[in-house]
C-alpha positions as CSV (number, residue, x, y, z in Angstrom):
1,M,137.5,103.0,125.6
2,S,136.7,105.6,128.3
3,G,133.3,105.6,129.8
4,E,132.4,108.8,128.2
5,D,133.7,107.3,124.6
6,A,131.5,104.2,125.4
7,S,128.5,106.1,126.2
8,D,128.8,108.1,123.1
9,A,129.3,105.1,120.9
10,I,126.2,103.4,122.6
11,L,124.1,106.5,122.1
12,T,125.0,106.8,118.4
13,A,124.3,103.1,117.8
14,A,121.0,103.4,119.7
15,E,119.9,106.2,117.4
16,T,120.8,104.1,114.5
17,C,118.7,101.4,116.0
18,F,115.8,103.7,116.7
19,E,115.6,104.7,113.3
20,R,115.9,101.4,112.0
21,F,113.4,99.4,114.3
22,G,111.4,102.2,116.0
23,I,112.1,103.4,119.5
24,T,109.6,101.1,121.4
25,K,111.0,97.9,119.4
26,T,114.7,98.6,119.9
27,T,116.1,96.4,122.6
28,M,119.2,96.8,124.7
29,E,120.6,93.7,122.7
30,D,120.0,95.5,119.3
31,V,122.0,98.5,120.6
32,A,124.9,96.4,122.0
33,R,125.1,94.6,118.7
34,A,125.2,97.9,116.9
35,A,127.8,99.5,119.2
36,E,129.9,96.2,118.9
37,V,129.9,96.1,123.0
38,S,128.4,93.5,125.3
39,R,124.9,93.9,126.9
40,A,126.8,94.4,130.1
41,T,128.7,97.4,128.9
42,V,125.4,99.0,127.7
43,Y,123.9,98.6,131.3
44,R,126.9,99.9,132.8
45,C,126.3,103.2,130.8
46,F,122.6,103.0,131.0
47,A,120.5,101.7,133.8
48,D,117.6,100.7,131.4
49,R,116.2,101.3,128.1
50,D,114.3,104.5,129.3
51,S,117.6,105.8,130.5
52,L,119.2,105.3,127.1
53,I,116.4,106.9,125.1
54,M,116.3,109.9,127.6
55,A,120.1,110.2,127.2
56,S,119.6,110.4,123.4
57,V,116.9,112.9,123.5
58,M,118.9,115.2,125.8
59,R,122.1,114.9,124.0
60,R,120.3,115.7,120.7
61,A,118.6,118.7,122.2
62,R,121.5,120.2,124.0
63,S,123.9,119.9,121.1
64,R,121.6,122.3,119.3
65,H,121.1,124.8,122.2
66,A,123.9,127.2,121.4
67,E,122.8,127.6,117.6
68,A,119.1,127.9,118.5
69,R,119.9,130.5,121.2
70,A,122.1,132.4,118.7
71,Y,119.3,132.3,116.1
72,I,116.6,133.4,118.7
73,E,118.7,136.4,120.1
74,N,119.3,137.7,116.6
75,W,115.7,138.9,116.4
76,P,115.1,142.7,117.2
77,S,112.1,142.3,119.4
78,L,110.8,139.9,122.1
79,A,107.9,139.3,119.9
80,D,110.1,138.2,117.0
81,R,112.4,136.3,119.3
82,V,109.5,134.4,120.8
83,V,107.6,133.8,117.5
84,E,110.6,133.1,115.1
85,G,112.4,131.0,117.8
86,M,109.5,128.8,118.5
87,V,109.0,128.4,114.8
88,H,112.7,127.6,114.5
89,D,112.5,125.0,117.2
90,V,109.4,123.2,115.5
91,L,111.0,123.1,112.2
92,R,114.1,121.8,113.6
93,G,112.2,119.1,115.7
94,R,110.3,118.1,112.6
95,R,113.4,117.5,110.7
96,D,115.2,115.5,113.4
97,P,114.4,112.0,112.9
98,M,114.3,111.0,116.6
99,M,112.1,113.9,117.6
100,H,110.0,112.7,114.5
101,L,109.8,109.3,115.9
102,L,109.1,110.4,119.4
103,V,106.0,112.3,118.5
104,S,104.7,109.8,116.1
105,P,101.5,107.9,117.0
106,E,103.4,104.7,117.7
107,E,105.7,106.4,120.2
108,M,103.4,108.7,121.7
109,E,102.8,106.8,125.0
110,L,106.7,106.3,125.5
111,S,107.1,110.1,124.6
112,T,104.5,111.1,127.3
113,Q,106.1,109.1,129.9
114,L,109.6,110.0,129.2
115,L,109.4,113.6,128.4
116,W,106.3,114.9,130.1
117,R,106.0,113.0,133.3
118,S,109.5,113.2,134.1
119,G,109.6,116.8,133.2
120,E,112.5,116.5,130.9
121,A,110.7,118.4,127.9
122,V,110.1,121.3,130.1
123,R,113.6,121.2,131.7
124,L,115.2,121.2,128.1
125,T,112.9,124.0,127.0
126,G,114.0,125.9,130.0
127,E,117.6,125.4,129.4
128,L,117.1,127.1,125.9
129,W,114.4,129.8,126.7
130,A,115.0,130.8,130.3
131,P,118.3,133.1,129.6
132,V,116.3,134.7,126.6
133,L,113.3,135.4,128.6
134,Q,115.2,136.5,131.8
135,D,117.2,139.0,129.6
136,A,113.9,140.4,128.2
137,Q,112.4,140.7,131.6
138,R,115.5,142.5,132.9
139,L,115.2,144.8,130.1
140,G,111.4,145.6,130.5
141,E,110.4,143.8,127.2
142,L,108.7,140.9,129.2
143,S,106.2,141.7,131.7
144,R,107.5,141.2,135.2
145,D,104.2,139.4,136.1
146,V,105.2,136.4,133.7
147,D,106.5,133.2,135.6
148,I,109.3,132.2,133.3
149,V,109.2,128.5,134.6
150,L,105.4,128.5,133.6
151,L,106.1,130.1,130.4
152,T,108.7,127.6,129.2
153,E,106.4,124.8,130.2
154,W,103.8,126.3,128.0
155,I,106.3,127.0,125.1
156,A,107.3,123.2,125.5
157,E,103.7,122.1,125.3
158,L,102.9,124.5,122.3
159,E,106.2,123.2,120.3
160,M,105.4,119.4,121.0
161,T,101.7,119.9,119.9
162,F,102.6,121.6,116.6
163,I,105.6,119.2,115.9
164,S,103.2,116.2,116.3
165,Q,100.2,117.7,114.6
166,S,101.5,119.8,111.7
167,D,102.1,118.6,108.3
168,G,105.0,121.0,108.1
169,S,103.7,122.9,105.2
170,D,104.3,126.6,104.7
171,E,100.5,127.2,105.2
172,S,100.7,125.4,108.7
173,V,103.9,127.1,109.7
174,D,102.4,130.4,108.8
175,R,99.3,129.6,110.9
176,F,101.3,128.6,113.8
177,R,103.2,132.0,113.5
178,A,99.9,133.8,113.3
179,K,98.5,132.0,116.5
180,L,101.7,132.8,118.4
181,R,101.5,136.6,117.4
182,A,97.7,136.7,118.2
183,F,97.7,134.7,121.5
184,L,101.0,134.2,123.0
185,V,102.9,137.4,122.3
186,P,100.2,139.8,123.9
187,S,100.3,137.7,127.1
188,L,104.0,138.5,127.5
189,L,104.1,142.2,126.8
190,P,104.1,144.7,129.7
191,R,100.8,146.2,130.5
192,L,100.7,150.2,129.8
193,D,98.6,151.2,132.8
C-alpha cells in the first residue's frame, strides 16, 4: 500500500471511529485497529491525533469545495451568492457527521483548538469563498473597501456559530437568511456616493 493509500485508509477508519466513539475518545490504537494497520503506520502518516483529526476535517471540507463553489456561482447577484452560499454551507455542515461532532458541546474545546486557534477554519473558508469574492470585487459588485481575508474570517465565524446553535428547522434557516440579508449584505455592497 502506497503512503497516500495508507493515509486515505487511515482517515476513513478514523472517521468511522470518530462517529462510533466520539472524536475526543478515539485513540490512535482504535484507528490502527479499524484500519487494520499497526500504530506505527498510523504515526508514520500522522504525527499525532490532532494531525489526524485536522487531516480528516480538511479532506472532508476540500472534497466538497468544487460542488459548493458551483452552487454559489449559480446565483445571479452577489447578495444571493453570499446568502444562499452560506445557507448551503451551514446545511451541509449540519448534515456532515464529522462537522456535527466537532461543534457539539462535548467536542467544542477540541474544535476551538484545532480549527480556530490554528486558523484552519478561516483558511478553508477562504479557499472556498475568496475566488467568488475576488471576482465580485473585480466586477464592482463587492465594495473595493472590503478586506476579503477579514470577510472570509467573518463568514467562517457566522457559519460555525449557526451550525452549532441552530436546530436546523426551516424557521431557523429562514432567520439566518434574513439576518444575512439585513446585516451582512449591506456591508458588502459598493457605496453610492
